[in-house]
N, C-alpha and C positions, 0 to 999 in steps of 0.2 A: 646482545647475543644469546640466543637460546643454546639449550643443551642438544643433546643427541637423542632422537626417538625412535627407536625398531618398532614396527607395527605388522603383526602376523607375518613373521618371517620362517618360511619353510626351506629346509635345503636337504638334498638327496645324492646319495653317491649310487649312482647305478639306479636299480631297483628298491634300495635300502634308505628309509626315510632317517635323516641323523636329527633334524630340527623340527619341532613341531608348532606352529603358530605362537611364535616366540615374541612377545611384547617387552621390549626393555626401555625404560626412560631412565637417561643419566641427567639430571638437571645441570644447570651451569651451576658452577662452583661445587658442585660435590666430589667425592670420592667414594666412587661405588665398587664393589667387588663382587665380581662374578665368580660364585663357589660353586662345588659339587665334586663327586668323587672322579675318578679318570673314566675319561671315556663317555661323559655325560653330554659333550658337546660344546664346552667352553671355548677350546679353541677355534673350532669350527664357526662358532658365532662370530669372534673376533675378526677370522679372516672374511668372512661373508661381508661384516660392517667396512673391511677395508678394499673389497673388491676382489681379493683374492681367489675366492670359491663364488661360484654361481649360486644366486637363490633367488626365490620368488618372496613377495612380500608387498605388502600395501604401500609401505614407505620405509625408507632409512632416511630420517632427516636431520641434518644436521645444517646451521648457520642460514637457515631459510632456503636449504637447498636438498632436493630428494638425490641420494646418492646411488640409488638402485639403477644399474645398468651402467655407471658410469665407468671408465678406467680407472685401476688402481692410482695413477699420477695426479687423479682430480684432487685426492685427499689433501696432500700436503699444502697446496695452494690456499686451499680454505682453513688451514690451522690446525690440522690433525697429526701429531706424531704417532708414532708406531714403534714398540719396542717388539718384536718377535721371540716367542721362545727358540732359545738356543743363539738368540744374538746376532746372528747373521753380519758379523762385522768382516770387515775386508783383510784377513790376514796379511795380506802381501804389501799392504798399505800402509804408512806411518798413522799414528793416532792421530795427527794434525790433519793428514790427506782424508781419514775417515771422516773426521768432524767436517769437513769442507764439501763431501760429495752432494749433499743435498742444498747446500745453500743457496745454490741460483734460484730457488724458489721463494725466497724471503721477500714479503712484499715492500719492505722499506729500502731495498737496493743496495744494503750492505752487503760485502762480500767477504767479510773475516769473521772468524768466530767471535761471537761477544765474549767479552772479559769475563762475565758473570758465571760462564759455562765452566772455565777452568778454575773460576773462584770456588764452585760447589764442588768441582773433583780435581782437588791439588794434585793428587798423582798423575792425574793425565798429563798436566803442565809439564811434569817433571820428566815425562817420558813421552813428551809431544812427538819426539824425532826416531822412537822407536817403533817397530811395526806390530800391528796389531797382535799378529799371531805370537808374538813374544808375550803378550801379557799374561797374566794367570787369569784364571775363570773370574775371579771378583772382579779384577781390572777390567776384563773385556765387556762385563756387564755394565760396568760405570760408563765404559765407552760406548756400549750402544744405548744406554740412556742419556748422554750427553749428545750424541749424535741427533737423536730426536728434538731435544731441548734447542740445539743451535738454530732450528726453524721458527722458534719462540712460539710454539703451537698455543692453541685455547684449549684443547683437547688432548691430553696425552694416554694413550691406549698401551698398556703393556703386559705381556703374557708371561706368568710366575717371573717375576723380576727377581725374586729371592732362591730361585733352585740351583741348588748347588753351591753355594758362596757360604762363607763363615758368617758366624753372627754378628762381629762387629760391624761387617759391611751390611748385613741385613739392617741393624739398626742405622747407620749412616742412610741406606737408602730411605728409609722412613722417614728420617728426619728432612730430608731434602724433599721428598713429596709434600708433607705436611708443610714446610715454609713456602715452598711455590704455590700452594693451595690457599695459603693464608696471606701472603704477601703479593703474589698474582693473579689470585682468583682462578687459576689452573683447574679445569676440571679434567678428573682422573677416573678412568675405568679400568681396572684392574684384574687379571686372572689371580688367585692365590691359595695356594694350598696350606699354608701355615697360619694357622686358625689366630695365635696370638699376634700375628704382624697384622693381619685382616681386622681384628679387632682395635688395634693401636692406631691404625692408619686410615682405615675406611670410616665414611659417615653413614653410607647406606650399603644395604648387600642386596644380592639377588641369587637364587640357589636354581641350578638347572639339575635335572633327574631325566635320564634318558631321552635327552633332546627338547624337557618341556620346561617351562619355568613354574616351580612348585610354590615357591615361596620368596617373601623380599621384604625390606623394610628399612627401618633405621638400624644400624648397626647393634644398638644396644636391646633391639627386639631378637637377637637370634638368640634363641634360649637353648639351653642344654638338651632339650628334647628334639631340635631342628638340629643339631649338631650330631647327635645319635644317631637320628633318622636318615639323614640325608648326607652326612660328611665323614663320619667315623668308617674305617675299614674293617 
């Protein structure tokens, strides 16, 4: 299965252009970090890929399918898991109920939460009968990631997974992403502001500046000059 390929994507809010001819290649098995200062179009690009915002493009290709113009719900059956910024868990549902929400789209017909999901996040197993709204911010982020992993995706898209959570959980999330990539070849596309986390977890990077892709390469090619020009506030 090939990775994700976005070709000449443009997006506008009213008369204001937000993304300009963006090309983005996320090779299968890679861990690609989308970087840039606030307001440069990173979240907008993820929402366009997921079909949450209208966009024009030559192609948004995944698993041999052009996603352009397809409904949001077409992504999960193709193997795309999505963890949005802000988590969007169901606060009045239990942890277990949150994890079961999208289980019907699993291809193998299994209708239970895969045991390995609880193995990755033991705290969720302990709290499986507690409401999502009663969890801490870090636990809610773990729940949001676990909910996407229930689908056993081949591509996991995460929007700022470390935002607002304590350092030990940041490290744990990094460990989980690296282990899943290593053991299952899970492809990862994430937006991330923490430079240290990006350098540790990502294999590749792309930088957006004012809606344009201005730099990219292997993560070890992310130089101090690029950080100073495009990432430092």
